[in-house]
C-alpha positions as a printed NumPy array, in Angstrom:
array([[  0.   ,   0.   ,   0.   ],
       [  0.945,   3.621,  -0.477],
       [  0.239,   6.407,   1.987],
       [ -1.69 ,   9.196,   0.288],
       [ -1.875,  12.811,   1.442],
       [ -4.411,  15.195,  -0.096],
       [ -4.424,  18.97 ,  -0.068],
       [ -6.067,  21.891,  -1.813],
       [ -9.629,  21.831,  -0.555],
       [-11.437,  24.888,   0.731],
       [-14.299,  27.307,   0.248],
       [-14.96 ,  28.765,  -3.203],
       [-17.781,  30.697,  -4.782],
       [-19.895,  29.16 ,  -7.551],
       [-18.085,  29.443, -10.853],
       [-14.714,  29.426,  -9.165],
       [-11.825,  26.971,  -9.352],
       [ -9.841,  24.759,  -7.012],
       [ -6.955,  22.383,  -7.545],
       [ -6.62 ,  19.281,  -5.389],
       [ -3.334,  17.411,  -4.998],
       [ -2.632,  13.88 ,  -3.877],
       [  0.938,  12.972,  -2.998],
       [  2.297,   9.57 ,  -2.131],
       [  4.101,   9.983,   1.181],
       [  5.43 ,   6.439,   0.826],
       [  5.875,   4.322,  -2.28 ],
       [  5.631,   5.131,  -5.965],
       [  2.398,   5.877,  -7.802],
       [  3.681,   5.07 , -11.282],
       [  2.03 ,   1.625, -11.491],
       [ -1.219,   2.662,  -9.826],
       [ -4.546,   3.509, -11.325],
       [ -5.402,   6.768,  -9.551],
       [ -8.854,   8.131,  -8.873],
       [-10.683,  10.916,  -7.12 ],
       [-13.932,  10.131,  -5.33 ],
       [-16.283,  12.414,  -3.451],
       [-18.774,  11.885,  -0.675],
       [-21.589,  14.048,   0.637],
       [-22.944,  13.541,   4.17 ],
       [-25.236,  10.541,   4.312],
       [-24.453,   9.479,   0.763],
       [-22.182,   6.905,  -0.84 ],
       [-18.713,   7.679,  -2.099],
       [-18.847,   8.268,  -5.85 ],
       [-16.146,   8.148,  -8.504],
       [-15.394,  11.562, -10.006],
       [-12.363,  10.96 , -12.231],
       [ -9.84 ,   8.222, -12.899],
       [ -6.496,   8.033, -14.679],
       [ -4.753,   4.804, -15.609],
       [ -1.058,   4.131, -15.117],
       [ -0.712,   4.825, -18.841],
       [ -2.358,   8.236, -18.549],
       [ -5.866,   7.57 , -19.908],
       [ -8.457,   9.655, -18.062],
       [-12.169,   9.113, -17.622],
       [-14.76 ,  11.267, -15.87 ],
       [-18.194,  11.059, -14.381],
       [-20.719,  12.799, -16.609],
       [-21.421,  15.374, -13.91 ],
       [-17.88 ,  16.797, -14.132],
       [-16.971,  16.297, -17.791],
       [-15.635,  19.483, -19.34 ],
       [-15.127,  21.073, -15.918],
       [-12.662,  18.814, -14.079],
       [ -9.272,  17.561, -15.258],
       [ -7.259,  14.775, -13.658],
       [ -3.523,  14.608, -14.309],
       [ -0.594,  12.667, -12.943],
       [  3.089,  13.454, -12.547],
       [  4.862,  10.207, -11.788],
       [  8.202,  11.936, -11.293],
       [  6.665,  13.908,  -8.423],
       [  4.455,  11.043,  -7.202],
       [  1.475,  13.364,  -7.535],
       [ -2.023,  13.289,  -8.955],
       [ -4.015,  16.487,  -9.326],
       [ -7.66 ,  17.301,  -9.881],
       [ -8.253,  20.701, -11.447],
       [-11.824,  21.768, -10.813],
       [-13.286,  24.665, -12.792],
       [-16.77 ,  26.172, -13.032],
       [-17.584,  24.776,  -9.615],
       [-21.209,  24.371,  -8.583],
       [-22.822,  24.08 ,  -5.152],
       [-23.553,  20.418,  -5.917],
       [-19.796,  19.788,  -6.128],
       [-19.614,  20.347,  -2.375],
       [-18.258,  17.171,  -0.773],
       [-15.258,  15.548,   0.851],
       [-12.887,  14.521,  -1.929],
       [-10.771,  11.386,  -1.555],
       [ -7.74 ,  10.211,  -3.47 ],
       [ -7.631,   6.485,  -4.294],
       [ -4.749,   4.342,  -5.536],
       [ -5.248,   0.84 ,  -6.939],
       [ -2.597,  -1.39 ,  -8.478],
       [ -5.372,  -3.722,  -9.671],
       [ -3.923,  -6.8  ,  -8.001],
       [ -5.624,  -8.995,  -5.382],
       [ -2.258,  -9.141,  -3.616],
       [ -2.254,  -5.406,  -2.89 ],
       [ -5.36 ,  -3.722,  -1.456],
       [ -6.159,  -0.192,  -2.675],
       [ -5.246,   2.866,  -0.63 ],
       [ -7.302,   5.905,   0.358],
       [ -6.281,   9.371,   1.397],
       [ -7.759,  11.086,   4.433],
       [-10.05 ,  13.33 ,   2.379],
       [-10.221,  17.068,   1.799],
       [-13.339,  19.221,   2.102],
       [-14.519,  21.23 ,  -0.886],
       [-17.329,  23.71 ,  -0.262],
       [-18.91 ,  25.692,  -3.087],
       [-21.063,  28.458,  -1.709],
       [-21.698,  32.158,  -2.083]])
């Protein structure tokens, strides 16, 4: 497992932007499929964006065209650039790393709060 540390959350007005970062405090992320999930109080944790070890990105329909996931393996970092934020984007955002092997369970970060409000 890798130890993941997220940063970059905060309060932003609707239409604004935030950039979340996820850094591996231990281990290398280069072989991991990396994802960002989000969770609202009382609701399940939902996938927002995912990027494969090869760099292919996919997005939930609700964030397509607004969010961009990118990885920098040299810096052991995955970022989520969030533009045109809406109140419904308010949630705790979690970084997730999965090497897609039954021998190695996936890892989660501690979460970072994103609040979109005027």
